[in-house]
C-alpha positions as CSV (number, residue, x, y, z in Angstrom):
1,M,199.2,207.0,206.4
2,D,202.5,208.5,205.8
3,T,202.2,211.4,203.6
4,Q,205.8,212.0,203.1
5,P,206.4,209.9,200.1
6,V,203.3,211.5,198.6
7,R,204.6,215.2,199.0
8,R,208.1,213.9,198.0
9,N,206.6,212.5,194.9
10,F,204.5,215.6,194.1
11,W,207.1,218.0,194.3
12,G,209.4,215.8,192.4
13,E,206.9,215.7,189.4
14,M,206.5,219.5,189.8
15,T,210.1,220.1,189.7
16,A,210.7,217.8,186.6
17,F,207.7,219.4,185.0
18,L,209.0,223.0,185.7
19,A,212.5,222.1,184.4
20,L,211.3,220.3,181.1
21,F,208.6,222.9,180.4
22,L,211.0,225.8,180.8
23,D,213.6,224.2,178.7
24,N,211.3,224.1,175.7
25,V,210.0,227.6,176.6
26,G,213.5,229.1,176.9
27,T,214.4,227.6,173.6
28,L,211.3,229.1,171.8
29,I,212.1,232.6,173.3
30,F,215.7,232.6,172.2
31,F,214.5,231.1,168.4
32,S,211.9,234.1,168.4
33,A,214.4,236.6,169.5
34,I,216.9,235.4,167.1
35,L,214.5,235.8,164.0
36,M,212.6,239.0,165.4
37,F,215.7,241.1,166.7
38,T,218.8,239.9,164.6
39,F,216.9,239.2,161.1
40,H,213.7,241.6,161.7
41,Y,211.4,238.7,160.7
42,P,207.8,239.5,161.6
43,A,206.4,238.3,164.9
44,D,203.2,237.4,163.7
45,L,204.1,234.4,161.8
46,I,206.4,233.2,164.5
47,L,203.6,233.3,167.3
48,T,200.5,232.2,165.5
49,R,202.1,229.5,163.2
50,M,205.8,228.3,164.0
51,I,205.2,228.2,167.8
52,P,202.0,226.4,167.9
53,G,203.2,224.0,165.1
54,T,206.3,223.1,167.2
55,A,204.2,222.8,170.1
56,V,202.4,219.8,168.4
57,G,205.7,217.6,167.7
58,I,206.5,218.2,171.6
59,C,202.8,217.3,172.5
60,V,202.7,214.1,170.4
61,G,206.3,213.1,171.5
62,D,205.7,213.4,175.3
63,L,202.3,211.8,175.2
64,V,203.9,208.8,173.3
65,Y,206.9,208.7,176.1
66,T,204.3,208.8,178.9
67,G,202.5,206.0,177.1
68,L,205.8,204.1,176.9
69,A,206.5,204.7,180.7
70,L,203.1,203.2,181.6
71,R,203.5,200.2,179.4
72,L,207.0,199.6,181.2
73,R,205.2,200.1,184.4
74,K,202.7,197.6,183.8
75,K,205.2,195.1,182.5
76,T,207.6,195.4,185.3
77,G,205.1,195.9,188.3
78,R,207.2,198.9,189.1
79,T,205.9,202.2,190.3
80,D,209.0,204.2,190.0
81,V,209.2,204.0,186.2
82,T,210.4,207.3,184.9
83,A,209.3,208.7,181.4
84,M,212.0,209.9,178.8
85,P,212.0,213.4,178.6
86,L,211.5,215.1,175.2
87,G,211.5,218.5,173.8
88,I,212.9,220.8,171.3
89,D,216.5,220.1,170.4
90,T,218.4,223.4,171.3
91,P,221.4,223.3,169.2
92,S,219.5,222.5,166.0
93,T,216.7,224.9,166.7
94,I,219.0,227.6,167.0
95,G,221.1,226.5,164.2
96,I,218.2,226.7,162.2
97,A,217.4,230.2,163.1
98,Y,220.7,231.6,162.3
99,A,221.9,229.1,159.3
100,V,218.3,228.5,157.7
101,M,215.6,230.7,158.3
102,G,217.7,233.9,159.1
103,P,219.8,233.9,155.8
104,A,216.6,232.7,153.8
105,Y,214.6,235.7,155.0
106,V,217.4,238.2,154.3
107,A,217.8,236.9,150.9
108,T,214.0,236.7,149.8
109,R,212.3,239.2,152.1
110,D,209.5,236.7,151.9
111,A,208.3,235.9,155.7
112,Q,205.8,233.0,154.1
113,L,208.4,231.3,151.9
114,T,210.9,231.7,154.8
115,W,208.4,229.8,157.0
116,H,207.8,227.1,154.4
117,I,211.5,226.5,153.9
118,G,211.8,226.2,157.9
119,M,209.0,223.6,157.6
120,A,210.6,221.9,154.7
121,T,214.1,221.6,156.5
122,L,212.4,220.0,159.4
123,F,210.5,217.7,157.1
124,M,213.9,216.5,155.7
125,I,215.3,216.2,159.1
126,G,212.4,214.2,160.2
127,S,212.9,211.9,157.2
128,V,216.8,211.5,158.0
129,K,215.8,210.5,161.3
130,V,213.0,207.9,160.5
131,L,216.0,206.3,158.1
132,T,218.6,206.7,160.8
133,A,216.8,205.3,163.3
134,F,217.2,201.7,161.9
135,F,221.0,202.1,161.5
136,G,222.0,204.8,164.1
137,G,224.0,202.2,165.9
138,W,226.2,201.5,162.8
139,V,226.8,205.0,162.2
140,Q,227.7,205.7,165.9
141,R,230.4,202.5,165.6
142,V,231.6,204.0,162.1
143,I,232.1,207.5,163.0
144,P,234.5,208.4,165.8
145,T,232.9,210.4,168.8
146,A,235.0,213.4,168.1
147,G,233.8,213.8,164.6
148,L,229.9,213.1,165.9
149,L,230.2,215.6,168.8
150,G,232.8,218.0,167.7
151,P,230.4,220.0,165.5
152,L,228.0,220.0,168.2
153,A,230.4,221.3,170.7
154,G,231.3,224.1,168.0
155,I,227.8,225.2,168.2
156,G,227.5,225.0,171.8
157,L,230.4,227.3,172.2
158,M,229.6,229.8,169.5
159,L,225.8,229.7,168.9
160,L,224.9,229.0,172.5
161,G,227.9,230.6,174.4
162,F,229.0,233.6,172.7
163,L,226.0,234.9,170.8
164,P,223.8,234.6,173.9
165,L,226.6,236.6,176.0
166,I,225.9,239.6,173.7
167,E,222.3,239.4,174.7
168,L,223.2,239.1,178.3
169,F,225.5,242.2,178.0
170,N,222.6,244.1,176.3
171,E,221.1,244.1,179.9
172,A,223.8,243.5,182.0
173,V,222.0,243.9,185.5
174,V,219.3,241.6,184.3
175,G,222.0,239.0,182.8
176,M,224.3,239.0,185.6
177,V,221.7,238.3,188.0
178,A,220.1,235.2,186.1
179,L,223.7,234.1,185.1
180,G,224.3,234.1,189.0
181,I,221.6,232.1,189.9
182,I,221.8,229.7,186.9
183,F,225.5,229.0,187.6
184,T,224.9,228.8,191.3
185,A,222.1,226.1,191.1
186,L,223.1,224.2,187.7
187,M,227.1,224.7,187.8
188,S,227.9,224.6,191.4
189,R,225.0,222.8,192.7
190,L,224.6,224.9,195.5
191,Q,221.2,225.1,197.0
192,L,219.1,228.6,197.0
193,P,217.3,229.9,199.9
194,G,214.2,227.7,200.5
195,K,215.6,225.2,198.1
196,M,213.8,227.0,195.2
197,P,214.3,225.7,191.7
198,G,217.3,227.7,190.1
199,V,215.6,228.0,186.7
200,L,212.5,229.3,187.8
201,V,213.9,231.9,190.2
202,A,216.1,233.2,187.4
203,V,213.4,233.4,184.9
204,V,211.0,235.2,187.6
205,L,213.5,237.5,189.3
206,G,215.1,238.5,185.7
207,T,212.0,239.2,184.3
208,G,210.9,241.3,187.4
209,I,214.2,243.4,187.2
210,H,213.7,243.8,183.4
211,F,210.4,245.5,183.7
212,A,211.4,247.2,186.7
213,L,214.3,248.9,184.7
214,G,212.4,249.3,181.6
215,Y,209.5,251.2,183.2
216,S,212.0,253.3,185.0
217,G,213.6,254.3,181.6
218,Y,217.1,252.6,181.9
219,L,216.8,250.4,179.2
220,P,216.6,252.2,175.8
221,D,215.4,249.4,173.6
222,F,212.7,248.6,176.4
223,T,209.1,248.3,174.7
224,R,205.7,247.8,176.7
225,P,204.4,244.4,176.6
226,T,200.9,244.5,175.2
227,L,199.8,241.3,177.2
228,E,197.7,240.3,174.4
229,V,196.8,236.8,174.2
230,R,195.6,235.3,170.8
231,F,194.1,231.9,170.0
232,A,196.2,230.0,167.4
233,L,195.1,226.7,166.6
234,P,198.0,224.6,164.6
235,V,196.5,223.9,161.0
236,F,197.5,220.9,159.0
237,T,199.1,222.1,155.5
238,M,201.2,220.5,153.1
239,D,202.0,223.9,151.0
240,F,205.7,223.8,152.2
241,I,206.2,220.8,149.8
242,A,206.4,223.1,147.2
243,S,209.3,225.0,148.8
244,L,211.4,221.7,149.1
245,P,213.4,222.7,145.7
246,R,214.5,226.1,147.4
247,S,215.5,223.9,150.9
248,I,217.7,221.4,149.2
249,Q,220.7,223.5,149.8
250,Y,220.0,223.4,153.5
251,L,220.2,219.4,153.3
252,T,223.8,219.6,154.4
253,I,222.3,220.9,157.9
254,A,219.4,218.6,158.1
255,I,221.4,215.6,157.3
256,P,223.9,216.2,160.4
257,F,221.4,217.5,162.8
258,G,219.1,214.1,162.2
259,I,222.1,212.0,162.7
260,L,223.2,213.8,166.0
261,T,219.9,213.6,167.9
262,I,219.5,209.9,166.7
263,I,223.0,209.3,168.3
264,G,222.0,211.3,171.1
265,G,218.6,209.2,171.5
266,I,220.7,205.9,171.5
267,N,223.0,207.5,174.3
268,N,219.9,208.6,176.3
269,T,218.2,205.4,176.1
270,E,221.3,203.7,177.2
271,S,221.7,206.1,180.0
272,A,218.1,205.5,181.0
273,R,218.5,201.7,181.0
274,L,221.6,202.0,183.3
275,A,219.0,204.0,185.7
276,G,216.8,201.1,185.8
277,D,214.2,202.0,182.8
278,D,214.7,199.5,180.2
279,Y,213.2,201.1,177.0
280,R,213.3,199.5,173.5
281,T,215.8,201.9,171.5
282,R,213.9,202.0,168.4
283,D,210.6,202.9,170.1
284,I,212.5,206.2,171.6
285,L,214.1,206.8,168.2
286,L,210.9,206.6,166.1
287,T,209.0,208.6,168.5
288,E,211.4,211.5,168.3
289,A,211.6,211.0,164.5
290,F,207.9,210.8,163.8
291,S,207.0,213.7,166.4
292,S,209.3,216.0,164.2
293,L,207.8,214.8,160.9
294,I,204.2,215.6,162.4
295,A,205.4,219.1,163.6
296,A,206.5,220.1,160.2
297,F,202.8,219.5,158.8
298,F,201.5,221.7,161.4
299,G,203.8,224.8,160.8
300,G,206.5,223.7,163.2
301,V,210.2,224.4,162.3
302,A,212.3,222.8,165.3
303,Q,212.7,219.2,165.7
304,T,212.0,217.0,169.0
305,T,214.5,214.8,170.7
306,P,214.8,212.8,173.8
307,Y,216.7,215.1,176.4
308,I,220.0,214.1,178.2
309,G,219.2,213.7,181.7
310,H,216.8,211.0,182.2
311,P,218.4,209.8,185.6
312,A,218.5,213.3,187.0
313,Y,214.6,213.4,186.5
314,K,214.4,210.0,188.1
315,K,216.4,211.4,191.0
316,M,213.7,214.2,191.3
317,G,211.2,211.6,191.8
318,A,209.5,211.9,188.5
319,T,207.6,209.1,187.1
320,W,205.2,209.5,184.0
321,L,203.2,212.5,185.2
322,Y,205.9,215.3,184.3
323,T,206.0,214.3,180.6
324,L,202.0,214.3,180.7
325,M,201.9,217.5,182.3
326,T,204.6,219.0,179.8
327,A,202.6,217.7,176.8
328,V,199.2,219.2,178.1
329,F,200.9,222.6,179.0
330,I,202.8,222.9,175.7
331,G,199.9,221.9,173.6
332,V,197.0,223.7,175.4
333,G,199.4,227.0,175.9
334,S,200.4,227.0,172.5
335,V,196.7,226.9,171.5
336,V,195.2,229.5,173.6
337,G,198.1,231.8,173.1
338,L,200.0,231.6,176.6
339,L,203.2,230.1,175.0
340,S,203.4,233.0,172.8
341,L,202.7,235.5,176.0
342,F,205.5,233.9,177.4
343,V,207.9,234.2,174.5
344,S,207.0,237.7,174.5
345,L,207.4,238.7,178.2
346,I,210.5,237.0,178.8
347,P,213.6,238.9,178.1
348,R,216.4,237.4,176.2
349,A,218.8,238.4,178.9
350,V,217.1,235.9,181.3
351,I,217.3,233.0,179.0
352,A,220.8,233.6,177.8
353,P,222.6,232.0,180.8
354,I,220.4,228.9,180.5
355,F,221.9,228.6,177.0
356,I,225.4,229.4,178.1
357,F,225.3,226.5,180.4
358,I,223.6,224.2,177.8
359,G,226.4,225.2,175.5
360,F,229.1,224.4,178.2
361,E,227.5,221.1,178.9
362,I,227.5,220.2,175.0
363,M,231.4,221.0,175.0
364,R,232.0,219.0,178.3
365,Q,230.4,215.8,176.6
366,A,232.2,216.1,173.6
367,Y,235.5,216.1,175.3
368,K,234.5,213.7,178.1
369,D,232.9,211.1,175.7
370,S,236.1,211.3,173.2
371,P,239.0,209.6,174.1
372,S,241.5,211.9,175.6
373,A,243.9,211.5,172.8
374,H,241.2,212.8,170.5
375,S,240.7,216.0,172.1
376,P,242.7,218.0,169.4
377,A,240.0,216.4,166.7
378,V,237.2,217.9,168.9
379,S,238.7,221.2,168.7
380,F,239.4,220.9,165.0
381,S,236.2,220.0,164.2
382,M,234.6,223.0,166.1
383,L,236.7,225.5,163.9
384,P,234.2,225.5,160.9
385,A,231.4,226.8,163.5
386,V,233.8,229.8,164.1
387,A,233.7,230.7,160.6
388,S,229.9,230.8,160.9
389,L,229.6,232.8,163.7
390,V,231.8,235.3,162.3
391,L,229.8,235.5,159.2
392,I,226.4,235.7,160.9
393,I,228.3,238.9,162.9
394,L,229.6,240.3,159.6
395,G,226.1,239.8,157.6
396,Q,224.7,241.8,160.5
397,F,226.8,245.0,159.5
398,T,226.9,244.6,155.8
399,G,223.1,244.1,155.7
400,A,222.4,247.2,158.1
401,L,224.8,249.2,155.9
402,S,223.4,248.0,152.6
403,V,226.8,246.8,151.7
404,T,227.2,243.9,149.1
405,P,230.5,241.9,148.8
406,E,231.3,243.2,145.5
407,R,231.6,246.9,147.1
408,L,234.1,245.8,149.5
409,P,237.9,246.2,149.1
410,A,239.5,243.4,147.2
411,R,241.4,241.9,150.1
412,L,237.9,241.9,152.1
413,Q,236.0,240.3,149.2
414,V,238.7,237.3,149.2
415,M,238.3,237.0,153.0
416,T,234.5,237.1,152.8
417,Q,234.8,234.4,150.0
418,T,236.8,232.2,152.4
419,L,234.6,232.7,155.2
420,T,231.6,231.9,153.3
421,M,233.3,228.6,152.0
422,L,234.2,227.7,155.4
423,S,230.8,228.5,156.8
424,N,228.6,226.7,154.2
425,G,227.9,223.0,155.3
426,F,230.0,223.7,158.7
427,I,228.4,220.6,160.3
428,I,229.5,218.3,157.8
429,T,232.7,219.9,157.5
430,G,233.2,219.6,161.1
431,L,232.4,215.7,161.6
432,L,234.7,215.0,158.7
433,W,237.5,216.9,160.2
434,G,237.2,215.6,163.5
435,S,236.9,212.2,162.1
436,M,240.0,212.6,159.9
437,L,242.0,213.9,162.7
438,A,240.9,211.2,165.1
439,F,241.7,208.4,162.7
440,L,245.1,210.0,161.9
441,I,245.7,210.2,165.9
442,D,245.0,206.3,166.0
443,H,247.2,205.7,163.1
444,R,244.5,204.7,160.8
445,A,246.1,206.7,157.8
446,K,243.6,205.0,155.3
447,R,240.4,206.1,157.0
448,A,241.9,209.6,157.6
449,A,242.5,209.5,153.9
450,L,239.0,208.3,153.0
451,C,237.7,211.4,154.8
452,A,239.9,213.8,153.1
453,A,238.6,212.3,149.9
454,A,235.2,212.5,150.8
455,C,235.7,216.1,151.6
456,A,236.9,216.6,148.2
457,V,233.8,214.7,146.7
458,L,231.5,216.9,148.6
459,T,233.3,220.0,147.8
460,L,232.7,219.7,144.1
461,F,228.8,219.5,144.7
462,G,228.8,222.4,147.2
463,F,227.5,219.9,150.3
464,I,230.5,221.4,152.3
465,H,232.4,224.5,151.0
466,S,229.7,225.9,148.5
467,V,231.3,228.8,146.9
468,L,227.7,230.5,146.4
469,P,226.9,232.9,149.1
470,T,223.6,231.1,149.6
471,G,225.0,227.9,150.2
472,E,223.2,226.0,147.2
473,L,224.5,222.7,145.8
474,Y,225.5,222.3,142.2
475,L,226.8,220.5,139.5
476,P,230.8,221.6,139.1
477,W,230.7,221.9,135.7
478,Q,227.9,224.3,135.4
479,L,230.0,226.8,137.8
480,P,232.3,229.6,136.4
481,G,235.8,229.7,138.2
482,T,237.7,226.9,139.4
483,T,237.6,227.6,143.2
484,H,235.7,224.5,143.9
485,Y,238.3,222.4,141.5
486,M,241.2,223.8,143.5
487,L,239.7,223.1,147.0
488,A,238.7,219.3,146.0
489,A,242.3,218.8,144.6
490,A,243.7,220.2,148.0
491,Y,241.7,217.4,149.8
492,L,243.1,215.0,147.4
493,A,246.5,216.0,148.1
494,L,245.9,215.8,151.7
495,A,244.4,212.3,151.0
496,G,247.9,211.6,149.1
497,V,249.8,212.9,152.2
498,F,248.1,210.8,154.8
499,L,248.4,207.6,152.5
500,S,252.1,208.1,151.7
501,A,252.9,208.5,155.6
502,T,252.3,204.7,156.0
503,G,253.1,203.5,152.5
504,G,249.6,202.9,152.1
505,A,248.9,200.6,155.3
506,D,247.4,201.4,158.7
507,V,249.3,201.2,161.6
508,Q,247.4,200.3,164.6
509,S,248.3,202.1,168.1
């Protein structure tokens, strides 16, 4: 019997499994690092509650996708059917850490409440996804691609690109070695010696260098690992429901993240169909929606989504086994504590290049999938994410110095307030800004004006540009001052400018 196809298939399954497994572990590492080292959130709740709860969603989703692949295999009689890859959505996970849970913990200093707010936000995201799964195609047709993907590109550049770069330079030797391996393997597609998988080599070698430098005294912030493995069984709970009112202010983050992963799921299902595996779109979308919802009830705080790259996994020779292995290893590993051990051991500087690569890929997709004429709209929609980044960094300095905005000079108070308004609801802001400019470029002035008018309405209630530092929603007449009214008036004036440019009629290009 020819054993070569069997060997190739085995290594294909293993390569695909390692890629999917490490992608999920890497996201958990960076999420944990953001909360622990940026916001000083206690590690215990992350390692024993959030990670096992999030793992439940990954496990359920990958098991269902494995079943769908086996069903398609039986239906078609083909043995080369490849399961859809599912894992934690990286942009929204990093976004929740920086824009939801970190600020919530800084404001409350209550770790339990912050965890419940994260669960409640994931519950809202899952609910949005369940609803959007039935009309995601309509959303995709109505909103320009620049508006849908532009804000995601902003997150890719700022939160997945720039912030990890800081972590990389904190341990420059470790980070540069990992960066070189990741860029060589994933950017240039050059082969490493022995055709070793680049991600695995980067993690192993980078981690080894980290500990070698740490034990030699060359890393000032190095801490010796405890190598403690703690059993952590996910526990079903509905305690977070009481935190939903406190979480409503994060609805402006939950809605876009839910919609964007559904749109991504539609695109990924189409990509799989073109590669030869024709899955029902609704099955794929409802699986990711319900796996996210289920995770929230077990303590999870990060949503699941089908990953881009089904054709790549298929080229590796993967079938249904790699998603089954991922589900088992993620599920069992989280319960026995191995997943938390990996999160504790692997340094942030090693994972940073992976996120930089992901950020670049998200940006590339936003510009590539949008019409070339809409590239200014993509760039425009990224700008609110810049404000969010600046506010995150500024908040770390003012927080460490115990400086409140009221103690800043008058000019800096105004600047801080402006940055706060630009940052609050930045994903919806970017979506509307990108759509507005894309419509305008296409000479569809009425639709551009409609986007500006929508901004005016949302501004009045704090869905975007909330004038409150917490980003909370509000009724406009209950707020002191006129800032929100003036900003709404500015958007209405902008809508008037667009309408007057064509005399109230659209001009098709």
